[in-house]
C-alpha positions in Angstrom: 111.2 -81.1 10.7 111.3 -84.6 9.7 109.3 -87.7 9.7 110.5 -91.1 11.4 109.0 -94.2 12.5 111.1 -97.2 13.4 111.2 -100.9 12.3 108.1 -101.8 14.0 106.9 -98.7 16.3 108.9 -99.1 19.0 112.1 -97.0 20.1 115.5 -98.6 18.8 117.9 -100.3 21.0 121.0 -98.3 22.6 123.9 -98.5 20.1 127.5 -98.3 20.9 129.2 -95.2 20.1 131.1 -97.1 17.1 129.5 -98.5 14.4 131.3 -101.8 14.2 132.2 -103.9 11.2 130.7 -101.1 8.7 133.9 -99.5 7.7 133.2 -100.0 3.8 129.9 -98.7 4.0 131.0 -95.6 6.1 133.3 -94.8 3.4 130.6 -94.9 0.7 128.4 -92.6 2.7 131.3 -90.3 3.0 131.9 -90.3 -0.7 128.3 -89.5 -1.7 128.2 -86.9 0.7 131.5 -85.2 -0.5 130.3 -85.3 -3.8 126.9 -83.6 -3.1 129.1 -80.7 -1.0 131.0 -80.4 -4.5 127.8 -80.3 -6.4 128.0 -83.6 -7.8 125.6 -85.8 -5.6 123.9 -89.1 -6.1 122.1 -92.2 -4.2 122.9 -95.1 -2.5 120.7 -98.1 -1.8 121.6 -100.1 1.3 120.0 -103.7 1.3 119.9 -105.9 4.1 117.8 -108.2 6.6 116.3 -106.6 9.6 119.0 -105.7 12.3 121.7 -105.6 9.8 122.5 -101.9 10.7 120.8 -100.0 8.0 119.2 -97.3 10.4 122.4 -96.9 12.2 124.1 -96.2 8.7 121.6 -93.7 7.9 122.0 -92.3 11.5 125.7 -92.1 10.8 125.1 -90.3 7.4 122.9 -87.8 9.0 125.9 -87.3 11.4 128.6 -86.9 8.9 126.4 -84.4 7.1 126.5 -81.8 10.0 127.2 -79.2 9.6 126.1 -78.1 6.6 123.3 -80.4 5.0 119.7 -80.0 5.3 118.4 -83.6 6.5 115.2 -85.0 5.4 113.9 -88.4 6.7 111.2 -90.7 6.3 110.5 -94.4 7.1 108.3 -96.7 5.5 105.3 -98.0 7.5 103.2 -100.8 6.3 100.2 -99.3 7.7 100.8 -96.6 5.1 101.9 -98.5 2.2 98.8 -98.7 0.5 98.2 -94.7 1.0 99.6 -93.1 -2.8 102.2 -90.8 -1.9 102.4 -91.1 1.8 106.0 -91.4 2.0 106.6 -88.5 -0.3 104.5 -86.6 2.0 106.6 -87.4 5.1 110.0 -86.7 3.3 109.0 -83.6 1.5 106.7 -82.0 4.4 109.6 -79.7 5.8 110.3 -78.3 2.6 106.9 -78.0 0.6 106.7 -74.3 1.4 109.2 -73.9 -1.8 106.8 -75.5 -4.1 104.8 -72.6 -5.4 108.3 -71.3 -6.9 108.3 -74.5 -9.1 107.0 -74.3 -12.9 103.2 -74.1 -12.8 102.7 -77.8 -13.9 105.2 -79.3 -11.4 103.8 -77.3 -8.6 100.3 -78.3 -9.3 101.2 -81.9 -9.8 102.9 -82.0 -6.4 100.2 -80.0 -4.4 98.0 -82.9 -5.7 100.2 -85.8 -4.7 101.2 -84.0 -1.0 97.5 -82.8 -0.3 95.2 -85.6 -1.8 97.4 -88.4 -2.9 96.3 -88.0 -6.4 98.9 -88.4 -9.4 98.7 -88.3 -13.0 101.0 -90.4 -15.8 104.1 -88.6 -17.1 106.8 -86.7 -15.8 105.4 -83.7 -13.9 105.3 -85.1 -10.7 108.7 -87.0 -10.7 110.3 -83.6 -12.2 108.8 -81.6 -9.6 110.3 -83.6 -6.6 113.7 -83.4 -8.5 113.5 -79.6 -9.1 112.2 -79.0 -5.4 115.1 -80.7 -4.0 117.3 -79.0 -6.3 115.8 -75.6 -5.4 116.3 -76.2 -1.6 119.9 -77.4 -2.3 120.8 -74.3 -4.3 121.0 -72.7 -0.5 122.3 -75.6 1.5 123.3 -79.3 0.1 120.4 -81.8 0.9 120.8 -85.4 2.6 117.6 -87.4 2.1 117.2 -90.6 4.0 114.5 -93.1 3.2 114.4 -95.8 5.6 112.5 -99.4 5.1 112.0 -98.2 1.5 110.2 -101.6 1.2 107.6 -100.7 3.1 107.0 -97.0 1.5 104.2 -96.9 -1.0 105.0 -98.0 -4.3 104.0 -94.6 -5.8 106.6 -92.9 -3.5 109.7 -95.3 -4.2 108.9 -95.1 -7.9 109.1 -91.0 -7.9 111.8 -90.9 -5.2 114.0 -93.4 -7.2 113.3 -91.4 -10.6 114.8 -88.4 -8.9 117.7 -90.4 -7.2 118.8 -91.1 -10.5 119.2 -87.5 -11.8 121.6 -86.1 -9.3 124.8 -85.9 -11.0 124.5 -82.0 -11.4 122.8 -81.2 -7.9 124.1 -80.8 -4.2 121.8 -83.7 -3.2 122.4 -87.0 -1.7 119.9 -89.7 -1.3 120.1 -92.8 0.7 117.7 -95.6 0.8 117.8 -98.6 2.9 115.6 -101.7 2.3 115.1 -105.2 3.4 114.7 -106.4 -0.5 116.0 -105.1 -3.9 112.9 -103.5 -4.9 112.3 -103.3 -8.7 111.6 -99.5 -8.6 115.0 -98.8 -7.0 116.8 -100.5 -9.9 119.9 -98.7 -11.2 120.9 -97.2 -8.1 124.3 -98.1 -6.3 123.7 -101.0 -4.3 125.7 -102.2 -0.8 124.4 -105.4 0.4 125.0 -105.6 4.3 126.1 -108.9 5.1 126.7 -110.3 8.8 129.6 -108.7 10.8 132.9 -110.7 10.8 134.3 -112.4 13.6 136.5 -109.3 14.8 133.6 -106.9 14.6 131.5 -109.4 16.4 134.0 -109.5 19.1 134.5 -105.7 19.2 130.6 -105.2 19.3 130.2 -107.7 22.1 132.9 -105.6 24.1 130.7 -102.5 23.5 127.6 -104.2 24.7 129.3 -106.1 27.7 132.1 -103.9 29.3 133.0 -107.1 31.7 133.3 -109.3 28.6 131.5 -112.6 27.0 133.4 -115.5 26.9 134.7 -116.7 23.3 132.8 -119.6 23.4 129.5 -118.2 24.6 129.9 -115.6 21.9 130.5 -118.1 19.3 127.1 -119.9 20.4 125.2 -116.6 20.3 126.6 -116.1 16.7 125.5 -119.2 15.7 122.2 -117.7 16.1 123.1 -114.0 15.3 125.2 -114.8 12.4 126.8 -111.4 12.5 123.5 -109.7 12.8 124.1 -106.6 15.2 120.8 -106.2 16.4 120.5 -110.0 17.1 123.7 -109.9 18.9 122.6 -107.1 21.0 119.4 -108.5 22.1 121.0 -111.9 22.8 123.9 -110.6 24.9 121.0 -108.3 26.9 119.1 -111.1 27.8 122.0 -113.5 28.9 121.5 -114.5 32.5 123.9 -114.4 35.2 124.3 -118.3 35.0 124.6 -118.2 31.2 127.4 -115.7 31.4 128.9 -117.7 33.7 129.1 -120.8 31.8 126.4 -122.7 34.2 123.4 -122.6 31.9 123.0 -123.4 28.1 123.2 -120.4 25.8 119.9 -119.3 24.5 118.5 -121.2 21.5 116.7 -117.8 20.1 116.6 -114.1 20.1 114.5 -112.9 23.2 110.9 -112.9 22.6 110.4 -109.4 23.8 113.1 -108.3 21.3 112.6 -106.0 18.1 114.2 -108.9 15.9 111.6 -111.4 17.5 108.5 -109.1 16.5 110.1 -108.4 13.0 110.5 -111.9 12.2 107.4 -113.0 13.7 105.5 -110.3 11.6 106.9 -111.3 8.5 105.9 -115.0 9.3 102.4 -114.2 10.4 101.9 -112.6 6.9 102.1 -115.9 5.5 99.6 -118.3 4.3 98.8 -120.8 6.8 99.8 -123.9 4.7 103.2 -122.2 4.1 103.5 -121.6 7.9 102.7 -125.2 8.5 105.7 -126.4 6.3 108.1 -123.8 7.8 107.5 -125.2 11.1 108.4 -128.8 9.7 111.6 -127.4 8.1 112.3 -125.8 11.4 111.8 -129.1 13.7 114.0 -130.7 11.2 116.7 -128.6 9.6 117.5 -129.9 6.2 114.5 -132.1 5.8 114.2 -133.4 2.4 112.0 -132.1 -0.2 110.2 -135.7 -0.6 109.6 -135.6 3.1 107.9 -132.0 3.0 105.9 -133.2 -0.1 104.3 -136.1 1.9 103.7 -133.9 4.8 102.0 -131.2 3.1 98.5 -130.6 2.9 97.1 -132.4 -0.1 96.0 -129.6 -2.4 99.2 -127.5 -2.1 102.1 -129.7 -2.2 105.5 -127.5 -2.1 103.5 -124.8 -3.6 102.9 -123.5 -0.3 106.7 -122.9 0.2 107.1 -120.3 -2.9 105.5 -117.2 -0.8 108.5 -118.1 2.0 111.0 -118.0 -0.7 109.6 -115.2 -2.6 110.1 -113.2 1.2 113.7 -114.5 1.6 112.7 -116.7 4.8 113.6 -120.1 3.1 115.9 -121.4 0.6 116.3 -124.5 -1.1 119.5 -126.2 -1.8 119.5 -129.5 -4.0 116.5 -131.5 -2.5 116.6 -129.9 0.6 115.2 -126.8 2.4 116.6 -124.7 5.3 116.5 -121.1 6.6 119.1 -118.7 5.6 118.8 -116.6 8.9 118.9 -119.3 11.9 116.8 -116.5 13.9 114.3 -116.8 11.5 114.1 -120.8 12.1 114.2 -120.1 16.1 111.0 -118.0 15.5 109.3 -119.9 13.5 109.9 -123.1 15.9 109.7 -121.6 19.3 107.0 -119.1 18.2 104.4 -122.0 17.4 102.5 -123.3 20.0 103.2 -126.4 22.1 100.5 -128.0 20.3 101.5 -127.2 16.6 105.2 -128.0 17.5 104.3 -131.6 18.8 101.8 -132.0 15.8 104.9 -131.3 13.4 106.8 -133.6 15.5 104.4 -136.4 15.3 104.0 -135.7 11.7 107.8 -135.8 10.9 108.1 -139.2 12.8 105.1 -140.9 10.9 107.0 -140.0 7.8 110.4 -141.2 8.8 108.6 -144.3 10.1 108.0 -145.2 6.2 111.5 -144.3 4.8 114.4 -146.6 4.1 115.7 -148.2 7.3 119.2 -147.5 6.3 118.9 -143.8 5.7 121.9 -141.6 7.5 120.7 -140.3 10.9 117.2 -142.0 10.5 117.2 -143.9 13.8 118.2 -140.5 15.7 115.8 -138.2 13.9 112.9 -140.4 14.4 113.7 -141.1 18.1 114.2 -137.1 18.4 110.7 -136.4 16.8 108.9 -139.2 18.7 110.3 -137.6 22.2 109.3 -134.2 21.5 106.0 -135.4 20.4 105.6 -137.5 23.6 104.6 -140.5 21.4 104.8 -143.2 24.1 106.0 -144.0 27.6 108.7 -141.6 28.8 111.3 -144.2 29.6 110.8 -145.9 26.4 111.4 -142.8 24.5 114.6 -141.9 26.6 116.2 -145.4 26.3 115.6 -145.3 22.2 116.8 -141.8 22.0 120.2 -142.4 24.2 120.9 -145.3 22.3 120.5 -143.7 19.0 122.5 -140.5 19.9 125.6 -142.8 21.2 125.6 -144.3 17.8 125.2 -141.2 15.6 128.2 -138.8 14.7 128.1 -135.1 15.2 127.3 -132.8 12.7 123.7 -133.8 11.8 120.2 -133.1 13.2 120.1 -133.0 16.0 123.4 -133.1 17.6 123.9 -136.3 19.4 124.6 -134.2 22.9 121.2 -132.4 22.3 119.4 -135.7 22.1 121.2 -137.2 25.3 120.1 -134.4 27.0 116.5 -134.6 26.3 117.1 -138.1 27.2 118.3 -137.2 30.5 115.2 -135.1 30.8 112.7 -138.0 30.1 114.6 -140.2 32.9 113.6 -140.7 36.1 116.3 -143.1 37.6 118.9 -141.0 39.1 121.6 -143.3 38.0 120.8 -143.6 34.2 120.0 -139.9 34.1 123.7 -139.1 35.5 125.0 -141.4 32.8 123.1 -139.6 29.9 124.0 -135.9 31.4 127.6 -136.9 31.3 127.5 -138.7 28.0 125.8 -135.5 26.7 128.4 -133.2 28.0 130.9 -135.4 26.7 129.6 -135.2 23.3 129.0 -131.3 23.5 132.8 -130.8 24.2 133.6 -133.0 21.4 131.3 -131.0 19.2 133.1 -127.8 20.2 130.2 -126.6 22.4 132.0 -125.9 25.6 129.5 -123.9 27.2 126.9 -126.3 26.4 129.4 -129.0 28.0 129.8 -127.0 31.3 126.2 -126.4 31.8 125.4 -130.1 31.4 128.2 -130.7 33.9 126.7 -128.1 36.3 123.6 -130.4 36.1 125.2 -133.3 37.6 125.9 -131.8 40.6 122.4 -132.4 42.3 122.6 -136.0 41.3 124.0 -138.5 44.0 123.6 -141.8 42.4 126.9 -141.6 40.2 129.4 -144.8 40.0 133.3 -144.2 40.4 133.5 -144.7 36.8 131.1 -141.9 36.2 132.8 -139.7 38.5 136.2 -140.4 36.7 134.8 -139.9 33.6 133.1 -136.2 34.6 136.7 -135.3 36.4 138.3 -136.2 32.9 136.0 -134.0 31.1 136.1 -131.2 33.9 140.1 -131.4 33.4 140.1 -131.5 29.9 138.0 -128.4 29.7 140.3 -126.6 32.2 143.6 -128.0 30.2 142.4 -126.3 27.1 140.8 -122.8 28.2 141.5 -122.5 32.2 144.8 -122.6 34.5 147.3 -125.2 33.6 148.0 -126.3 37.2 144.0 -126.7 38.1 143.8 -128.9 35.1 146.7 -131.0 35.9 145.3 -131.7 39.7 141.8 -132.4 38.1 143.4 -134.8 35.7 145.4 -136.6 37.9 142.3 -137.1 40.4 140.5 -138.4 37.0 143.2 -140.9 36.4 142.9 -142.3 40.2 139.1 -142.8 39.8 139.6 -144.2 36.5 142.4 -146.7 36.2 140.6 -149.5 38.0 137.7 -149.6 35.8 138.2 -148.0 32.7 142.0 -148.3 32.2 142.6 -146.6 28.6 140.8 -143.5 30.0 142.8 -143.6 33.2 146.0 -143.7 31.5 144.9 -141.2 28.8 144.1 -138.9 31.8 147.8 -139.6 33.0 149.0 -138.2 29.7 147.1 -135.3 29.9 148.0 -134.3 33.0 151.5 -134.5 31.9 150.3 -132.4 28.9 149.1 -129.6 31.5 152.8 -129.8 32.6 154.1 -129.5 29.0 152.2 -126.5 28.7 153.1 -124.8 31.7 156.9 -125.7 31.3 157.0 -127.5 34.4 159.3 -130.2 33.5 159.4 -131.8 37.2 155.8 -132.2 37.4 156.1 -133.9 33.6 158.7 -136.6 34.8 156.8 -137.3 38.1 153.8 -138.2 36.1 155.9 -140.3 33.6 157.5 -142.1 36.5 154.0 -142.8 38.2 153.0 -144.1 34.4 156.0 -146.4 34.3 155.0 -148.1 37.4 151.7 -149.2 36.0 152.7 -150.8 32.6 151.3 -154.2 32.3 152.4 -156.4 29.4 148.9 -156.7 27.9 148.3 -153.3 26.7 146.4 -152.1 23.9 148.3 -150.4 21.0 147.3 -146.9 21.7 147.7 -147.6 25.4 151.6 -148.8 24.9 152.1 -145.8 22.6 150.9 -143.5 25.4 153.6 -145.0 28.1 156.3 -144.8 25.5 155.7 -141.2 24.7 155.6 -140.3 28.3 158.9 -142.2 28.7 160.4 -140.7 25.7 159.3 -137.2 26.7 160.4 -137.6 30.3 164.0 -138.5 29.3 163.8 -135.4 26.7 163.2 -133.1 29.3 165.9 -134.9 31.5 168.4 -133.8 28.6 169.1 -137.7 28.0 168.4 -137.5 24.4 169.9 -141.0 23.2 168.0 -142.6 26.1 164.8 -141.0 24.7 165.2 -142.0 21.1 164.3 -145.6 21.9 160.8 -145.0 23.2 160.1 -142.0 20.9 160.8 -144.2 18.0 158.5 -146.9 19.3 155.8 -144.3 19.3 156.2 -143.5 15.7 156.1 -147.4 14.7 153.1 -147.9 17.4 151.3 -144.7 15.3 150.4 -147.0 12.2 148.1 -149.0 14.4 146.0 -146.2 15.8 143.4 -143.6 14.6 142.9 -141.8 17.7 143.5 -138.1 16.9 145.1 -137.1 20.0 147.3 -140.4 19.9 148.5 -139.5 16.7 149.2 -136.1 17.9 151.6 -137.3 20.6 153.2 -139.3 17.9 153.8 -136.1 15.9 155.8 -134.8 18.9 157.7 -137.9 19.0 158.6 -137.7 15.2 159.6 -134.0 15.6 162.0 -134.7 18.6 163.2 -137.2 16.5 164.1 -134.9 13.8 161.8 -136.7 11.5 159.9 -133.6 10.0 158.1 -135.3 7.1 156.9 -137.9 9.3 155.4 -135.4 12.0 153.9 -133.6 9.1 152.3 -136.6 8.0 151.0 -137.8 11.3 149.5 -134.4 12.0 147.6 -134.5 9.0 146.4 -137.8 9.6 145.3 -136.4 13.0 143.5 -133.4 11.6 141.6 -135.7 9.3 140.9 -138.2 11.6 139.3 -135.5 14.0 137.3 -134.1 11.5 135.9 -137.3 10.2 134.9 -138.1 13.6 133.2 -134.4 14.0 135.4 -133.9 16.7 135.4 -130.3 16.5 137.2 -129.4 20.0 140.2 -131.3 19.1 141.0 -129.4 16.0 142.5 -126.4 17.3 145.0 -128.2 19.2 145.8 -130.6 16.4 146.6 -127.6 14.3 148.9 -126.5 16.8 151.1 -129.9 16.7 150.7 -129.6 12.9 152.9 -126.1 13.2 156.0 -127.7 14.9 157.2 -129.5 11.7 156.4 -126.4 9.4 158.5 -124.1 11.7 161.4 -126.2 11.6 161.0 -126.7 7.9 160.6 -122.9 7.1 156.9 -123.4 5.9 156.2 -120.0 7.0 153.0 -119.1 4.9 151.8 -122.5 5.9 152.6 -121.8 9.3 150.6 -118.7 9.1 147.6 -120.4 7.5 147.5 -123.2 10.1 147.7 -120.7 13.2 145.3 -118.5 11.8 142.6 -121.2 11.2 143.7 -122.7 14.4 143.1 -119.3 16.4 139.4 -118.9 14.9 138.6 -122.3 15.9 140.3 -122.1 19.2 138.3 -118.8 20.1 135.0 -120.4 18.8 135.4 -123.4 21.1 136.6 -121.5 24.3 140.2 -122.9 24.0 142.0 -119.8 25.4 145.1 -121.6 26.1 145.2 -122.9 22.6 144.4 -119.7 21.4 147.4 -118.2 23.1 149.7 -120.5 21.4 148.2 -119.8 18.0 148.7 -116.1 18.7 152.2 -116.8 19.7 152.9 -118.8 16.2 151.4 -116.1 14.5 153.7 -113.6 15.9 156.7 -115.8 15.0 155.3 -115.4 11.1 155.1 -111.7 11.6 158.6 -111.2 12.8 159.8 -113.5 9.8 158.0 -111.1 7.5 159.4 -108.1 9.5 156.1 -106.8 10.6 157.1 -105.2 13.7 153.9 -103.7 14.8 151.9 -107.0 14.1 154.4 -109.2 15.9 154.5 -107.0 19.1 150.7 -107.0 19.3 150.3 -110.9 18.8 153.2 -111.5 21.0 152.1 -109.4 23.8 148.7 -110.9 23.5 149.9 -114.4 24.0 152.5 -113.5 26.7 149.5 -111.8 28.5 147.3 -115.0 28.2 150.2 -117.2 29.2 151.0 -115.3 32.5 146.9 -115.4 33.4 146.6 -119.2 32.6 150.0 -120.6 33.5 151.3 -121.2 30.1 155.2 -121.6 30.0 154.6 -123.0 26.5 152.7 -119.7 24.8 155.2 -117.5 26.5 158.2 -119.0 25.6 157.0 -118.6 22.2 156.1 -115.1 22.2 159.2 -114.4 23.9 161.2 -115.9 21.0 158.6 -114.0 18.6 160.1 -111.0 19.9 163.5 -112.0 19.8 163.2 -113.3 16.5 162.3 -109.7 15.4 165.1 -108.0 17.0 167.5 -110.3 15.3 165.8 -109.6 12.0 165.8 -105.8 12.7 169.5 -106.0 13.4 169.5 -105.6 17.2 171.1 -108.6 18.3 172.0 -107.4 21.9 168.3 -106.9 22.4 167.6 -110.5 21.2 170.2 -112.2 23.4 168.7 -110.2 26.5 165.3 -111.0 25.7 166.0 -114.8 25.2 168.3 -115.1 28.2 165.5 -113.4 30.3 162.9 -116.0 29.0 165.4 -119.2 29.8 165.4 -117.7 33.5 161.7 -117.4 34.0 160.4 -120.5 31.5 162.0 -123.6 31.4 160.1 -125.0 28.5 162.6 -127.5 26.8 161.3 -127.8 23.4 161.1 -124.0 22.6 164.2 -123.5 24.3 166.0 -125.9 21.8 164.1 -124.6 19.0 165.1 -121.0 19.9 168.9 -121.9 20.5 170.1 -121.3 16.9 168.7 -117.6 17.4 170.4 -117.2 20.7 173.5 -118.4 19.6 173.5 -116.2 16.6 172.7 -113.2 18.8 175.4 -113.9 21.6 177.9 -114.6 18.8 177.1 -111.1 17.0 177.5 -109.4 20.5 181.1 -111.0 21.6 179.2 -113.2 24.2 181.1 -116.5 22.8 181.1 -118.6 26.3 177.3 -118.5 26.6 176.9 -119.3 22.8 179.3 -122.2 23.3 177.3 -123.6 26.2 173.8 -123.3 24.5 175.6 -125.2 21.5 176.6 -128.1 23.7 172.7 -128.5 24.5 171.7 -128.3 21.2 174.3 -130.6 19.9 173.2 -133.4 22.2 169.8 -133.2 20.9 170.7 -133.0 17.6 173.2 -135.9 17.7 170.2 -138.4 18.5 168.4 -137.4 15.5 169.0 -138.4 11.6 168.2 -134.9 10.3 170.2 -133.1 7.9 168.3 -129.8 8.6 169.0 -129.9 11.9 172.7 -130.9 11.3 172.8 -127.9 9.0 171.6 -125.5 11.6 174.2 -126.8 14.4 177.3 -126.5 11.9 176.2 -122.9 11.1 176.3 -122.3 14.9 179.5 -123.9 14.9 180.8 -121.6 11.9 179.6 -118.5 13.8 182.0 -119.7 16.6 184.9 -121.0 14.5 188.0 -119.2 13.9 188.2 -117.4 10.6 190.3 -120.0 9.0 187.7 -122.6 10.1 184.5 -120.9 9.5 184.4 -120.8 5.8 184.4 -124.7 5.6 181.7 -125.3 8.2 179.5 -122.8 6.5 180.1 -124.4 3.2 179.0 -128.0 4.9 176.0 -126.3 6.3 174.9 -125.1 3.1 175.2 -128.7 1.6 173.2 -129.9 4.5 170.7 -127.4 3.7 170.7 -128.5 0.0 169.8 -132.0 1.5 167.0 -131.1 3.3 165.4 -128.8 0.7 164.6 -125.9 3.5 165.0 -122.7 1.3 164.5 -119.9 4.3 167.3 -121.5 6.8 169.7 -122.0 4.0 169.2 -118.1 3.0 169.9 -117.4 6.7 173.2 -119.2 6.5 174.1 -117.9 2.9 173.6 -114.0 4.7 175.9 -114.9 7.5 178.2 -116.6 5.3 178.5 -113.8 2.9 178.8 -111.2 5.9 181.8 -113.4 7.0 183.5 -113.1 3.8 183.1 -109.9 3.2 184.6 -109.2 6.6 187.6 -111.3 5.3 188.1 -109.1 2.2 186.5 -111.6 0.0 183.7 -109.3 -1.6 183.6 -111.6 -5.0 182.7 -114.9 -2.9 180.5 -112.8 -0.4 178.3 -111.5 -3.3 177.7 -114.8 -4.5 175.8 -116.0 -1.3 174.7 -112.5 -0.7 172.7 -112.5 -3.6 171.3 -115.9 -3.1 170.2 -115.0 0.3 168.6 -112.0 -1.0 166.4 -113.6 -3.8 165.5 -116.2 -1.2 164.2 -113.4 1.3 162.4 -111.4 -1.1 160.2 -114.4 -2.1 159.4 -114.9 1.1 158.6 -111.4 1.8 160.9 -111.1 4.9 161.4 -107.3 4.7 163.9 -107.1 7.6 166.2 -109.9 6.3 166.1 -108.6 2.7 167.3 -105.2 4.3 170.2 -106.9 6.0 170.9 -108.7 2.7 171.1 -105.8 0.9 173.1 -103.6 3.5 175.6 -106.4 3.3 175.8 -106.3 -0.5 176.2 -102.4 -0.3 179.0 -103.1 2.2 180.6 -105.7 -0.2 181.0 -102.7 -3.0 178.1 -103.5 -5.0 175.4 -101.1 -6.1 172.1 -102.6 -5.1 169.5 -102.7 -7.6 166.6 -100.5 -6.4 163.3 -102.6 -5.4 161.2 -103.3 -8.4 158.9 -100.2 -7.6 160.7 -97.9 -5.3 157.4 -96.5 -3.7 156.5 -99.8 -2.6 159.9 -100.6 -1.3 158.9 -98.1 1.5 156.3 -100.4 2.9 156.5 -103.0 5.6 156.0 -106.7 4.4 152.3 -106.8 5.6 151.7 -103.2 4.2 152.8 -104.5 0.9 150.8 -107.6 1.4 147.5 -105.7 2.2 148.3 -103.0 -0.6 148.4 -105.9 -3.3 145.2 -107.5 -1.7 143.1 -103.9 -2.0 144.7 -103.5 -5.5 143.4 -107.0 -6.7 139.9 -105.7 -5.4 139.7 -107.0 -1.5 137.7 -105.1 0.6 138.9 -104.3 4.0 136.7 -106.9 5.5 137.9 -109.2 3.1 141.8 -108.5 4.1 140.8 -108.6 7.6 139.5 -111.8 7.4 142.6 -113.5 5.2 145.2 -112.0 7.3 143.6 -112.4 10.9 143.6 -108.9 11.6 140.9 -106.4 12.9 139.1 -104.0 10.7 140.6 -101.2 12.6 144.0 -102.4 12.1 143.7 -102.6 8.3 142.3 -99.3 8.1 145.3 -98.0 10.2 147.6 -99.9 7.5 145.9 -98.6 4.6 146.0 -94.7 5.6 149.8 -95.5 6.2 150.3 -97.0 2.8 148.3 -94.3 1.1 150.8 -91.8 3.3 154.1 -93.7 2.4 153.0 -93.8 -1.1 151.8 -90.3 -1.6 148.3 -91.5 -3.2 144.8 -90.5 -2.1 142.7 -93.3 -3.3 142.4 -97.2 -4.2 142.1 -96.1 -7.8 145.6 -94.7 -7.5 146.6 -97.5 -5.6 145.4 -100.0 -8.4 147.2 -97.7 -10.8 150.6 -98.2 -9.0 150.8 -101.7 -8.4 149.8 -102.8 -11.6 
């Protein structure tokens, strides 16, 4: 029989079958149990905040111990924490019948402790506990689980930790779970439970809500949960249908009837009243300066009142500011206070801000915010001041401008002014990367009828922008065209922007005809007095339309004017369009500089929603220049940000680029998973662009793996189903190579003529090198050598190593077939060296095969065993050998824990090893 009490005396919430994101901890528990089975026991201390999964891990340990172990359990209880040996009584009572067999002194000490709670100094009692566990374990291994060890009475904790440190030769495992690192438990191995990573959060959300939680909603919930499994479970369980549907704002705090709220509320209630008052001030104004708190504190306590909160881990000091490490604690500290206390806190903070320096950053908005929540004045005056302060503030501070505008709208009685403020709040929420909040604010506008044409147009523009990056491209185009019609008369620049975004929707869909039609509509609207940014947008539409029509020479003029005009603009979106123009002109360095400028400008403005798409534009020049490591980093970051901001269409694009990098590395499994995910999203959302890149990635993989026929057929099928010109051109060199290697020279020549027309309109040596290589592949034997050499010279001018290596491989293979093995080896060695440097496993294998065919014995891979690994497995092996955990590997490579664990099992199997220690020894 075991004794078990939960964290706060209520049954635990229902858990998912799988324990997400705790693979490392599970393995540590398995190792502990395996050691105990073998007679070499030990202990482990799990430390983590409430809700981090400590009890779930104890449950898991108990599950893994069966069959075979005798399981003892106890949980610390606050009500018994002052009863000496109460915890020991709960844990050992099921086996106390074996105590009389102990040595007499130990038996007396144990009996006194368990029966009367009395003890004596010395080793008798700790030795008795150790002897009792060993005696029981002589017949059956023992697992002792001690939950909430921080609430255990100190006497029990001291005795149990004594025994736990002396189990090396006993078949006994002891696992403690504690909120804090208690001094009594010093010397035990410790695992600190951090918040779940993004992958585990996503997996847990699917367990909790089989119908799914939108990525942006999940990101908003995790702003509160910060990876805390219980917090996430309770937040998801409390979502309303409106919140799930994006028609209401996500919750701002854990549910009041939840275990986590009660746990945090109990911790706060245990603090002195002056401490709770200062915590309420910090909760009402996160990041408040220490000087302000000193002035706000009761005269007798100053900041010493915060010491209990710091000791309890509820508050931390960073420089001259205080904040809550756990956002859920802040939410409970604020929303758990009475309305009277909250108003008093805001009034006190407003009074202190009025006395501070007028030019202090964010002072006006913070002051207006506190006055509004203190109801310190007429509602209309408070609303006007709050709205004015929010419109001049930047995102990222406290409060966020969109929240201030929402509060201003709440205080506004006039419907027209209320609508303006709600619309402004929605736009600021979107800019700040809060699409869920933006949609709920837009939903609030439906009941308001007093809206001008200009406001209707701006609302329509925001609706279309949200749909463009997270919905169906056809619907987005129609909404944006409607917005343009509303705005062109009253807000010309916004009207033109709506047109360009409608064209962008067509671009993403691969609908060239719709793009060209929008460009013609725009051309008829041009005026001689346009601003620089508006001129750039018109030129961009004209240049892109000409490109999509195949008139590359005609496109060069407007595209070049776009690049020239970009020097006079700072708008991130406009700079991104200039980046595309530079790329189509073959000016990769300029495109890269413009993309960097665009991302930096967005971050300076706090425009979180713009960054994922801008990173997408930054990838184009990186792909052309063969900077695949940079592509992987950029696309990984973009994917993460796109998911957080609900931009599924942008996420699909980044997934597709990540599939390309996996194809380059030769990681066939990862490439297929990512490409298939991108293609699925593309089909669901009408994304010809992402679908085309995903198909290109799979064909790239076929080509690298020596399957040219499959590559050609895949690209040919993609060209029939998708008309995305840019990706068609970018993939054309691979299509030509695949066709040439399968003997389909006529189709290859047709594709080459299209590629030549575009490259001929540029000045890029890198593009000319690729075209010349394609010509060499289709040239008669006597002419191919000169063309290959010309291509290599052009690659040298461009300085792009990977494509140069691809040309060297093809050139070396051609020389070998023409029976010039010596000359072939020179180029094949150069290709091999570059492919190895890039970690391009499949291309490396092709170069080695060509060298062997040329008659040269190829040197073995530096470590013969590691040569059996795929590129990604080798990367994972190196990271693990350097000390990275599975969680760290998953985060850096944008994989799930499960995928990393799968790779690691395969690595161990292929290398014939059993442990990380073996891996470290082998890799070193």
